[in-house]
C-alpha angles and dihedrals in degrees: 000000000000127000094250092052090048089052091049092051091047091048091049090049091050090046093052090044091053091046091052091048090051090049091051091048091048091048092050091047090050091048091049091049091048091052091048091052091047092051091046092051091047091050093049091047091050092050090048091051091047092052092049096043118129091246089077095059132093108220104178145351091276086080091058114086121194120199130188101029119142110144100031114052123242091240091055092049091047090052088059091056098088108181122142116249132256091040128173105240093228091055093058110103109214094193092057092050091049092050092048092050093048092049095048103038134042095259127147096198137005128192120187121193133178121227117199105194101074101008109249145133119239115200119191115194135187111200127215111251111228117226099174137031124213131186123207123175091341096310124117120229132179132209124204128206091275095052100257 
């Protein structure tokens, strides 16, 4: 063998060696990317399942707490809270519930808050204080200091 043929063989060997190294690097990079995609999909799936877990749902009126009632009973106020059950806690609109309660019951102020752990609604009410009673056609009515 001549020197030039030895150099050609050595260059071919180095070339194939480099090609194999590039293939191994590309394979490792593809494997790493595949694992990263798999972990990303698993993380997104886990977050989706967490967001749709049953702990985020209101199932009945027992999960609705009313604070501050004296004149109007808690059962009456709960009957005015008309949300369909089961209800995803983030789909409940506190402003709508507050407006409905104020329009149906003699309440001066209503504040509705969501609690996440455990899922529940907390409704704080401030009732109107009656200062006069009126009767009309056999029905009782009350008037507060602002004329309501």
